[in-house]
DRENRO-162294 format. One record per residue: z, y, x of N, C-alpha, C, O in turn; residue in one letter. Coordinates in steps of 0.2 Angstrom, whole numbers, plus 5000, padded with zeros to 4 digits. Atoms other than C-alpha are relative to their C-alpha. Last residue first. Example, Ala and Ser with C-alpha at 12.3 -4.5 7.8 and 13.67 -1.06 7.14 Angstrom:
// DRENRO-162294
499949944996503649955068500350054996500450114999S500049945004503949785062500050065004500350055009A
***
This chain:
// DRENRO-162294
500149964995501650655119499849975007499750005012X499650004995501550545104499850055006499250075006X500350034994500650605089500549995006500950045006X500149954994501750645074499749965006500049915008X500649975001501550525059499850055005499250075005X499949935001502950415065499350035000498950025004X500349964995502550235062500150074999500050094993X499650014994503550105052499750045006499950035012X499450035001502250105038500449995007500149955012X500050074998500850215042500749975000501250005003X499550024996500950385033499949925001499949884996X499750075002499250445027500649995005500650015011X500050044994498950635028500349934998500849934994X499750075001498650765015499849965006499349965010X500350054996498350955018500349934999501049935000X499650065000498651075005499749955004499149935002X500250075000497851235010500549954999501149965001X499450045000498151425008499849934998499449924993X500050065004496651515015500749974999501149975004X499450055000496351675023500049954995499749964990X500050045006494851785028500749955001500949935006X499850074999494951925040500049974994500150004988X499850014992494252105043500249935001500049905006X499550064999493252125027500149995007499749995011X500350064997492552305027500549945000501149955001X500650035004492852455016499749945003499249925001X500649955000493952545029499449974997498849994999X499849944997495052385031499450055001498950025003X500549954999494952235020500350065003500950085002X499749934999495952075020499450055002498950035005X500349964994495151925012500350075001500550104996X499949935000495951795001499650035006499450005010X500449974995495751604996500250085000500350104994X500249935002496851494986499750035006499850005012X499649975006497351314984499850074998499850094992X499949934999496051234996500350034994500050034988X500149965007496351054995500150075001500750095003X499749945001496150965012499850034993499250024991X500449955005495950785015500350075000500950075002X500550035005496450635026499650054996499050034995X500249955005497450695041499449974996498949954999X500350035006497950525050499950064994500050044989X500550054999499050605064499749984993500150004988X500050055005500050765063499449965001498949985001X499450035001500550875077500149954995500549914995X499650004994498950945084500649975000500949945005X500250064997498050895068500349995007500349945010X499650065002498951025059499949945004500349905005X499349994998498151165070500549944997500949925001X499950004992496451095069500750015002500949975006X500050074998496551065050500149995008500449955010X499450045003497151245047500049935002500549905004X499449984996495851315059500649974997501049955001X500050034994494451225050500650015005500849975008X499850075002494951295033500049965007500549925008X499350005001494951475041500249934998500849905000X499650004994493251435048500750005000501149975003X500150074997492551385031500450005007500749955008X499550055003493351545024499949935003500449905004X500250025006492451655037500549964997500949935000X500750035001492351725054499849994993499350024990X500449935000493951835057499349984998498950034997X500650004996494951675052499750075000499650104994X500549955000496551635044499550005005499549955009X500449994994497751495040499550064999499350074993X500449945000499151455028499650015006499950015012X500149954994499851285027499650064997499250054993X500349945001500551165013500050055006500550065009X499649944998501050985016499550064999498950064999X500449945001500550825007500450065003501050075000X499549945000501150655012499550064999499050065002X500349944997500150495008500550064999500850064994X499649945003500750325006499750065003499650065009X500149944996499550175007500550054997500550064991X500049945004500050005000500050065004500450065009X
***
């Protein structure tokens, strides 16, 4: 039986929404193994002087928990 855990993270990018999502996955993958999927809960853009400066996403990232194995990678 598979067990999946979900965490919520916020990530940003100066490039775009897709890059912000990738940044979230990249950062989470540094400390969590078995990342399985990303649900983008919300998006936003910061504006300065009439121009979009950064994009932000609130993501729920799910990952599988292996029985008897710590989901964090070993160092």
